[in-house]
C-alpha positions as CSV (number, residue, x, y, z in Angstrom):
1,P,7.4,-20.4,25.4
2,A,7.4,-20.4,21.2
3,K,9.7,-18.2,19.0
4,V,8.0,-16.9,16.2
5,Y,10.8,-15.7,13.2
6,A,10.1,-13.2,10.5
7,N,7.6,-14.2,7.5
8,E,6.2,-17.2,10.0
9,G,2.7,-17.3,9.9
10,I,1.0,-17.6,13.6
11,A,-2.8,-18.3,14.3
12,Q,-5.5,-19.1,16.8
13,V,-8.2,-20.4,16.0
14,V,-11.1,-20.3,18.6
15,F,-14.4,-21.7,18.4
16,L,-17.8,-20.4,20.2
17,Q,-21.5,-21.0,20.4
18,G,-23.9,-18.1,20.5
19,D,-27.0,-18.7,22.4
20,E,-29.0,-16.2,19.6
21,M,-29.3,-16.7,15.5
22,C,-26.5,-14.3,13.6
23,E,-28.1,-11.4,11.7
24,Q,-26.0,-12.4,8.7
25,S,-24.2,-15.7,8.2
26,Y,-20.7,-16.4,5.9
27,K,-23.1,-17.9,3.3
28,D,-24.3,-14.6,2.5
29,R,-21.7,-12.4,2.6
30,G,-19.2,-15.1,0.4
31,G,-16.2,-14.7,2.0
32,K,-13.0,-15.4,-0.8
33,Y,-12.5,-18.5,0.8
34,Q,-16.2,-19.8,0.8
35,G,-16.7,-23.5,-0.3
36,Q,-13.0,-24.7,-0.7
37,V,-12.2,-28.2,0.2
38,G,-8.9,-29.0,2.2
39,I,-5.8,-26.8,2.7
40,T,-6.2,-23.6,1.3
41,L,-2.8,-21.0,0.6
42,P,-4.3,-17.9,2.1
43,K,-4.4,-15.8,-1.7
44,I,-2.5,-13.0,-0.3
45,L,0.4,-15.4,-0.9
46,K,-0.4,-15.9,-4.2
């Protein structure tokens, strides 16, 4: 078991490999973290 306290981040990352091409890539979507290098804090905290 793990303790998670208020205002403490938690995340789960899952990588899946698809067998078909995607309809819209992350590059096409142009997300807010696109092209950043290194550790980037969430923009909501800035």
